[in-house]
ChimeraX commands (.cxc) that place a marker at each C-alpha (Angstrom):
marker #1 position -50.84,1.51,23.94 radius 0.5
marker #1 position -53.65,1.87,26.41 radius 0.5
marker #1 position -53.68,-1.83,27.29 radius 0.5
marker #1 position -50.03,-2.05,28.45 radius 0.5
marker #1 position -50.50,1.11,30.46 radius 0.5
marker #1 position -53.53,-0.31,32.17 radius 0.5
marker #1 position -51.60,-3.52,32.89 radius 0.5
marker #1 position -48.72,-1.60,34.49 radius 0.5
marker #1 position -51.25,0.39,36.59 radius 0.5
marker #1 position -52.72,-2.80,37.88 radius 0.5
marker #1 position -49.24,-4.16,38.72 radius 0.5
marker #1 position -48.26,-1.02,40.66 radius 0.5
marker #1 position -51.49,0.50,42.01 radius 0.5
marker #1 position -53.42,-2.67,43.04 radius 0.5
marker #1 position -50.85,-3.92,45.61 radius 0.5
marker #1 position -50.37,-0.39,46.93 radius 0.5
marker #1 position -54.13,0.11,47.25 radius 0.5
marker #1 position -54.52,-3.16,49.04 radius 0.5
marker #1 position -51.72,-2.30,51.44 radius 0.5
marker #1 position -53.52,1.06,52.25 radius 0.5
marker #1 position -56.79,-0.80,52.78 radius 0.5
marker #1 position -55.22,-2.94,55.45 radius 0.5
marker #1 position -52.72,-0.46,57.10 radius 0.5
marker #1 position -53.90,3.05,56.14 radius 0.5
marker #1 position -55.99,5.61,57.78 radius 0.5
marker #1 position -59.56,6.37,56.85 radius 0.5
marker #1 position -58.81,8.78,54.03 radius 0.5
marker #1 position -56.12,6.38,52.57 radius 0.5
marker #1 position -58.66,3.60,52.68 radius 0.5
marker #1 position -61.19,5.62,50.75 radius 0.5
marker #1 position -58.55,6.53,48.12 radius 0.5
marker #1 position -57.56,2.87,47.87 radius 0.5
marker #1 position -61.20,1.79,47.23 radius 0.5
marker #1 position -61.58,4.53,44.65 radius 0.5
marker #1 position -58.39,3.53,42.91 radius 0.5
marker #1 position -59.37,-0.14,42.76 radius 0.5
marker #1 position -62.82,0.82,41.45 radius 0.5
marker #1 position -61.37,3.14,38.74 radius 0.5
marker #1 position -58.92,0.33,37.64 radius 0.5
marker #1 position -61.84,-2.10,37.40 radius 0.5
marker #1 position -64.00,0.32,35.53 radius 0.5
marker #1 position -61.19,1.12,33.07 radius 0.5
marker #1 position -60.62,-2.64,32.45 radius 0.5
marker #1 position -64.29,-3.25,31.77 radius 0.5
marker #1 position -64.65,-0.12,29.56 radius 0.5
marker #1 position -61.52,-0.98,27.52 radius 0.5
marker #1 position -62.55,-2.35,24.18 radius 0.5
marker #1 position -61.38,-5.93,23.63 radius 0.5
marker #1 position -58.62,-6.39,21.13 radius 0.5
marker #1 position -59.63,-7.53,17.67 radius 0.5
marker #1 position -59.19,-11.24,17.27 radius 0.5
marker #1 position -58.00,-12.88,14.12 radius 0.5
marker #1 position -60.62,-15.09,12.51 radius 0.5
marker #1 position -60.13,-18.73,13.18 radius 0.5
marker #1 position -59.55,-20.62,9.95 radius 0.5
marker #1 position -60.04,-24.35,10.14 radius 0.5
marker #1 position -58.10,-26.33,7.63 radius 0.5
marker #1 position -60.46,-28.87,6.21 radius 0.5
marker #1 position -58.88,-31.82,4.46 radius 0.5
marker #1 position -60.92,-33.88,2.14 radius 0.5
marker #1 position -61.75,-37.31,3.59 radius 0.5
marker #1 position -59.49,-39.98,2.28 radius 0.5
marker #1 position -61.13,-42.07,-0.41 radius 0.5
marker #1 position -62.30,-45.39,0.92 radius 0.5
marker #1 position -60.14,-48.22,-0.33 radius 0.5
marker #1 position -61.62,-49.74,-3.51 radius 0.5
marker #1 position -63.76,-52.68,-2.56 radius 0.5
marker #1 position -62.51,-56.04,-3.74 radius 0.5
marker #1 position -64.65,-58.99,-4.51 radius 0.5
marker #1 position -64.80,-61.81,-1.98 radius 0.5
marker #1 position -62.98,-64.83,-3.41 radius 0.5
marker #1 position -60.95,-67.82,-2.57 radius 0.5
marker #1 position -57.80,-67.76,-4.76 radius 0.5
marker #1 position -56.27,-71.15,-5.58 radius 0.5
marker #1 position -52.51,-70.93,-5.14 radius 0.5
marker #1 position -50.75,-72.57,-8.06 radius 0.5
marker #1 position -47.19,-72.42,-6.77 radius 0.5
marker #1 position -45.46,-72.11,-3.46 radius 0.5
marker #1 position -41.89,-71.32,-2.34 radius 0.5
marker #1 position -40.28,-71.86,1.00 radius 0.5
marker #1 position -37.61,-69.42,2.13 radius 0.5
marker #1 position -36.44,-69.72,5.74 radius 0.5
marker #1 position -39.58,-69.64,7.91 radius 0.5
marker #1 position -41.88,-68.21,5.19 radius 0.5
marker #1 position -44.05,-69.82,2.55 radius 0.5
marker #1 position -44.72,-67.65,-0.48 radius 0.5
marker #1 position -47.89,-68.55,-2.34 radius 0.5
marker #1 position -48.77,-67.24,-5.80 radius 0.5
marker #1 position -51.74,-67.35,-8.24 radius 0.5
marker #1 position -52.86,-65.48,-11.33 radius 0.5
marker #1 position -53.97,-61.97,-10.29 radius 0.5
marker #1 position -57.57,-61.01,-10.87 radius 0.5
marker #1 position -58.92,-57.55,-11.80 radius 0.5
marker #1 position -59.57,-55.67,-8.57 radius 0.5
marker #1 position -57.20,-57.93,-6.57 radius 0.5
marker #1 position -57.48,-57.28,-2.86 radius 0.5
marker #1 position -54.58,-55.57,-1.10 radius 0.5
marker #1 position -54.76,-58.03,1.89 radius 0.5
marker #1 position -55.86,-61.56,2.31 radius 0.5
marker #1 position -56.56,-63.92,5.28 radius 0.5
marker #1 position -54.47,-67.00,5.36 radius 0.5
marker #1 position -54.87,-69.99,7.60 radius 0.5
marker #1 position -52.15,-72.61,7.59 radius 0.5
marker #1 position -52.65,-75.88,9.42 radius 0.5
marker #1 position -49.95,-78.52,9.59 radius 0.5
marker #1 position -50.72,-82.12,10.30 radius 0.5
marker #1 position -47.90,-84.54,9.92 radius 0.5
marker #1 position -46.24,-83.87,6.52 radius 0.5
marker #1 position -49.32,-82.20,5.17 radius 0.5
marker #1 position -49.64,-78.44,5.14 radius 0.5
marker #1 position -53.24,-77.31,4.51 radius 0.5
marker #1 position -53.54,-73.70,3.22 radius 0.5
marker #1 position -56.72,-71.59,3.23 radius 0.5
marker #1 position -56.55,-68.25,1.40 radius 0.5
marker #1 position -59.51,-65.84,1.43 radius 0.5
marker #1 position -59.79,-62.31,0.01 radius 0.5
marker #1 position -62.51,-59.84,1.11 radius 0.5
marker #1 position -65.47,-60.72,3.26 radius 0.5
marker #1 position -65.72,-61.71,6.88 radius 0.5
marker #1 position -62.63,-62.42,8.97 radius 0.5
marker #1 position -61.77,-65.87,10.33 radius 0.5
marker #1 position -60.65,-65.45,13.95 radius 0.5
marker #1 position -57.59,-67.68,13.63 radius 0.5
marker #1 position -56.43,-66.46,10.24 radius 0.5
marker #1 position -53.41,-64.22,9.72 radius 0.5
marker #1 position -54.00,-61.08,7.59 radius 0.5
marker #1 position -51.11,-60.46,5.24 radius 0.5
marker #1 position -50.55,-58.10,2.28 radius 0.5
marker #1 position -50.98,-59.31,-1.25 radius 0.5
marker #1 position -48.51,-58.00,-3.88 radius 0.5
marker #1 position -49.26,-58.03,-7.55 radius 0.5
marker #1 position -46.46,-58.07,-10.14 radius 0.5
marker #1 position -46.74,-58.88,-13.84 radius 0.5
marker #1 position -50.15,-60.46,-13.50 radius 0.5
marker #1 position -49.15,-62.69,-10.61 radius 0.5
marker #1 position -50.54,-62.08,-7.04 radius 0.5
marker #1 position -48.47,-63.41,-4.16 radius 0.5
marker #1 position -48.27,-63.34,-0.37 radius 0.5
marker #1 position -45.91,-64.46,2.31 radius 0.5
marker #1 position -47.04,-66.56,5.27 radius 0.5
marker #1 position -44.86,-67.49,8.27 radius 0.5
marker #1 position -44.56,-71.23,8.81 radius 0.5
marker #1 position -43.22,-73.04,11.81 radius 0.5
marker #1 position -39.47,-73.75,11.68 radius 0.5
marker #1 position -40.22,-77.45,11.67 radius 0.5
marker #1 position -42.53,-76.99,8.65 radius 0.5
marker #1 position -39.59,-76.22,6.28 radius 0.5
marker #1 position -38.77,-79.90,5.65 radius 0.5
marker #1 position -40.53,-82.17,3.21 radius 0.5
marker #1 position -44.21,-81.54,3.31 radius 0.5
marker #1 position -47.12,-81.64,0.96 radius 0.5
marker #1 position -48.93,-78.30,0.59 radius 0.5
marker #1 position -52.65,-78.61,-0.22 radius 0.5
marker #1 position -55.23,-76.01,-1.07 radius 0.5
marker #1 position -57.98,-76.45,1.55 radius 0.5
marker #1 position -60.69,-75.17,-0.84 radius 0.5
marker #1 position -60.03,-77.51,-3.75 radius 0.5
marker #1 position -58.02,-80.27,-2.09 radius 0.5
marker #1 position -55.46,-79.97,-4.86 radius 0.5
marker #1 position -51.70,-80.14,-4.26 radius 0.5
marker #1 position -49.67,-76.88,-4.41 radius 0.5
marker #1 position -46.22,-77.48,-5.90 radius 0.5
marker #1 position -43.61,-76.00,-3.56 radius 0.5
marker #1 position -39.99,-75.04,-4.36 radius 0.5
marker #1 position -37.58,-75.28,-1.53 radius 0.5
marker #1 position -34.90,-72.58,-2.18 radius 0.5
marker #1 position -34.06,-72.09,1.52 radius 0.5
marker link #1:1,2 radius 0.2
marker link #1:2,3 radius 0.2
marker link #1:3,4 radius 0.2
marker link #1:4,5 radius 0.2
marker link #1:5,6 radius 0.2
marker link #1:6,7 radius 0.2
marker link #1:7,8 radius 0.2
marker link #1:8,9 radius 0.2
marker link #1:9,10 radius 0.2
marker link #1:10,11 radius 0.2
marker link #1:11,12 radius 0.2
marker link #1:12,13 radius 0.2
marker link #1:13,14 radius 0.2
marker link #1:14,15 radius 0.2
marker link #1:15,16 radius 0.2
marker link #1:16,17 radius 0.2
marker link #1:17,18 radius 0.2
marker link #1:18,19 radius 0.2
marker link #1:19,20 radius 0.2
marker link #1:20,21 radius 0.2
marker link #1:21,22 radius 0.2
marker link #1:22,23 radius 0.2
marker link #1:23,24 radius 0.2
marker link #1:24,25 radius 0.2
marker link #1:25,26 radius 0.2
marker link #1:26,27 radius 0.2
marker link #1:27,28 radius 0.2
marker link #1:28,29 radius 0.2
marker link #1:29,30 radius 0.2
marker link #1:30,31 radius 0.2
marker link #1:31,32 radius 0.2
marker link #1:32,33 radius 0.2
marker link #1:33,34 radius 0.2
marker link #1:34,35 radius 0.2
marker link #1:35,36 radius 0.2
marker link #1:36,37 radius 0.2
marker link #1:37,38 radius 0.2
marker link #1:38,39 radius 0.2
marker link #1:39,40 radius 0.2
marker link #1:40,41 radius 0.2
marker link #1:41,42 radius 0.2
marker link #1:42,43 radius 0.2
marker link #1:43,44 radius 0.2
marker link #1:44,45 radius 0.2
marker link #1:45,46 radius 0.2
marker link #1:46,47 radius 0.2
marker link #1:47,48 radius 0.2
marker link #1:48,49 radius 0.2
marker link #1:49,50 radius 0.2
marker link #1:50,51 radius 0.2
marker link #1:51,52 radius 0.2
marker link #1:52,53 radius 0.2
marker link #1:53,54 radius 0.2
marker link #1:54,55 radius 0.2
marker link #1:55,56 radius 0.2
marker link #1:56,57 radius 0.2
marker link #1:57,58 radius 0.2
marker link #1:58,59 radius 0.2
marker link #1:59,60 radius 0.2
marker link #1:60,61 radius 0.2
marker link #1:61,62 radius 0.2
marker link #1:62,63 radius 0.2
marker link #1:63,64 radius 0.2
marker link #1:64,65 radius 0.2
marker link #1:65,66 radius 0.2
marker link #1:66,67 radius 0.2
marker link #1:67,68 radius 0.2
marker link #1:68,69 radius 0.2
marker link #1:69,70 radius 0.2
marker link #1:70,71 radius 0.2
marker link #1:71,72 radius 0.2
marker link #1:72,73 radius 0.2
marker link #1:73,74 radius 0.2
marker link #1:74,75 radius 0.2
marker link #1:75,76 radius 0.2
marker link #1:76,77 radius 0.2
marker link #1:77,78 radius 0.2
marker link #1:78,79 radius 0.2
marker link #1:79,80 radius 0.2
marker link #1:80,81 radius 0.2
marker link #1:81,82 radius 0.2
marker link #1:82,83 radius 0.2
marker link #1:83,84 radius 0.2
marker link #1:84,85 radius 0.2
marker link #1:85,86 radius 0.2
marker link #1:86,87 radius 0.2
marker link #1:87,88 radius 0.2
marker link #1:88,89 radius 0.2
marker link #1:89,90 radius 0.2
marker link #1:90,91 radius 0.2
marker link #1:91,92 radius 0.2
marker link #1:92,93 radius 0.2
marker link #1:93,94 radius 0.2
marker link #1:94,95 radius 0.2
marker link #1:95,96 radius 0.2
marker link #1:96,97 radius 0.2
marker link #1:97,98 radius 0.2
marker link #1:98,99 radius 0.2
marker link #1:99,100 radius 0.2
marker link #1:100,101 radius 0.2
marker link #1:101,102 radius 0.2
marker link #1:102,103 radius 0.2
marker link #1:103,104 radius 0.2
marker link #1:104,105 radius 0.2
marker link #1:105,106 radius 0.2
marker link #1:106,107 radius 0.2
marker link #1:107,108 radius 0.2
marker link #1:108,109 radius 0.2
marker link #1:109,110 radius 0.2
marker link #1:110,111 radius 0.2
marker link #1:111,112 radius 0.2
marker link #1:112,113 radius 0.2
marker link #1:113,114 radius 0.2
marker link #1:114,115 radius 0.2
marker link #1:115,116 radius 0.2
marker link #1:116,117 radius 0.2
marker link #1:117,118 radius 0.2
marker link #1:118,119 radius 0.2
marker link #1:119,120 radius 0.2
marker link #1:120,121 radius 0.2
marker link #1:121,122 radius 0.2
marker link #1:122,123 radius 0.2
marker link #1:123,124 radius 0.2
marker link #1:124,125 radius 0.2
marker link #1:125,126 radius 0.2
marker link #1:126,127 radius 0.2
marker link #1:127,128 radius 0.2
marker link #1:128,129 radius 0.2
marker link #1:129,130 radius 0.2
marker link #1:130,131 radius 0.2
marker link #1:131,132 radius 0.2
marker link #1:132,133 radius 0.2
marker link #1:133,134 radius 0.2
marker link #1:134,135 radius 0.2
marker link #1:135,136 radius 0.2
marker link #1:136,137 radius 0.2
marker link #1:137,138 radius 0.2
marker link #1:138,139 radius 0.2
marker link #1:139,140 radius 0.2
marker link #1:140,141 radius 0.2
marker link #1:141,142 radius 0.2
marker link #1:142,143 radius 0.2
marker link #1:143,144 radius 0.2
marker link #1:144,145 radius 0.2
marker link #1:145,146 radius 0.2
marker link #1:146,147 radius 0.2
marker link #1:147,148 radius 0.2
marker link #1:148,149 radius 0.2
marker link #1:149,150 radius 0.2
marker link #1:150,151 radius 0.2
marker link #1:151,152 radius 0.2
marker link #1:152,153 radius 0.2
marker link #1:153,154 radius 0.2
marker link #1:154,155 radius 0.2
marker link #1:155,156 radius 0.2
marker link #1:156,157 radius 0.2
marker link #1:157,158 radius 0.2
marker link #1:158,159 radius 0.2
marker link #1:159,160 radius 0.2
marker link #1:160,161 radius 0.2
marker link #1:161,162 radius 0.2
marker link #1:162,163 radius 0.2
marker link #1:163,164 radius 0.2
marker link #1:164,165 radius 0.2
marker link #1:165,166 radius 0.2
marker link #1:166,167 radius 0.2
view
């Protein structure tokens, strides 16, 4: 209750004391200086209010994603749907959640490079890998002109990837 009373005293007495300092006679000026001094002393002497302890909520650090082995999966099957090519291969234990894919089209040949884990190729597209019933797959955008008859080839092995065109 003492703090609100001191606050009201500052709001009322401080402007009045300043007015007497500027416009008042000698005795009023002395009283104004004493009033301001007493207000200041009371403010300094007043104990500070207790503060609530600051509690920091510490969350455990998220677990780093499980490391996956660097490998070059060989797509065994492909499927074209609109402007996307879906590639699939048998899933391995510890399959990576993302893979880098580089698709190069030259004529009717579509060369596909898939890489999981390891360093990133600057021109590769990073796409998510989904695993379902032991089969890993990913979707890669292809150029609209690439939907026609083309021969998909795994760049690592040079083997043909059979492609279904369901489009």
